[in-house]
C-alpha positions in Angstrom: 0.0 0.0 0.0 1.4 3.4 -1.0 1.6 6.2 1.5 0.2 9.7 0.8 2.6 12.0 -1.1 4.1 15.0 0.4 1.6 17.4 -1.2 -1.4 15.5 0.2 0.3 15.3 3.6 0.9 19.1 3.6 -2.7 19.8 2.6 -4.0 17.6 5.4 -1.8 19.3 7.9 -2.9 22.7 6.7 -6.6 21.9 7.0 -6.0 20.5 10.5 -4.2 23.7 11.5 -7.1 25.9 10.4 -9.2 24.6 13.3 -6.5 25.8 15.8 -5.9 29.2 14.2 -7.6 32.3 15.8 -8.4 35.0 13.3 -6.4 38.1 14.2 -9.4 40.4 14.5 -11.1 38.1 17.0 -8.0 37.7 19.1 -7.5 41.5 19.0 -11.0 42.2 20.2 -10.6 39.6 23.0 -7.4 41.4 24.0 -9.2 44.8 24.1 -12.1 43.3 26.1 -9.5 41.7 28.5 -7.8 45.1 29.1 -11.2 46.6 30.0 -12.0 43.8 32.4 -8.6 43.9 34.0 -9.0 47.7 34.6 -12.4 47.2 36.1 -11.1 44.4 38.4 -8.0 46.5 39.4 -5.7 43.8 38.1 -3.3 42.9 35.3 -4.4 41.1 32.1 -2.6 37.7 32.0 -4.3 36.1 29.1 -7.1 36.7 26.6 -8.3 34.0 24.2 -11.2 33.3 22.0 -13.3 30.2 22.5 -16.7 28.6 22.2 -19.1 27.8 25.1 -22.5 26.3 24.4 -22.2 27.2 20.7 -21.6 30.9 21.5 -18.4 32.7 20.7 -16.8 34.0 23.9 -13.6 35.6 25.2 -11.8 33.8 28.1 -10.0 36.4 30.1 -7.5 35.7 32.8 -6.7 38.6 35.2 -4.2 38.6 38.1 -5.6 40.6 41.0 -3.1 41.8 43.6 -3.3 39.9 46.9 -3.9 41.6 50.2 -1.1 42.2 52.8 1.7 41.1 50.5 0.0 37.8 49.5 0.5 36.5 46.0 -1.9 37.7 43.2 -5.2 35.9 42.7 -5.9 34.4 39.3 -9.4 35.1 38.1 -10.9 33.7 34.9 -13.8 35.6 33.4 -15.8 34.4 30.4 -17.4 37.2 28.4 -19.6 37.0 25.3 -17.8 38.2 22.3 -18.8 41.2 20.3 
């Protein structure tokens, strides 16, 4: 049995990678939303990513909120509807 040629293999890898790619405009809007959320919470934006929950497009925001009395920062994850 022959194996798939390099061209077919490359095409399959490219199609698989499309599922993992985040369009730049969506990522940028999640980053902007994340900055707003971090400012409201009084923390620092650690991560902003786009995802899907229940069939709805959302932004998953991770904010580091300073701890009290010298304690380490608290990690808070907030899910916000996109757009």
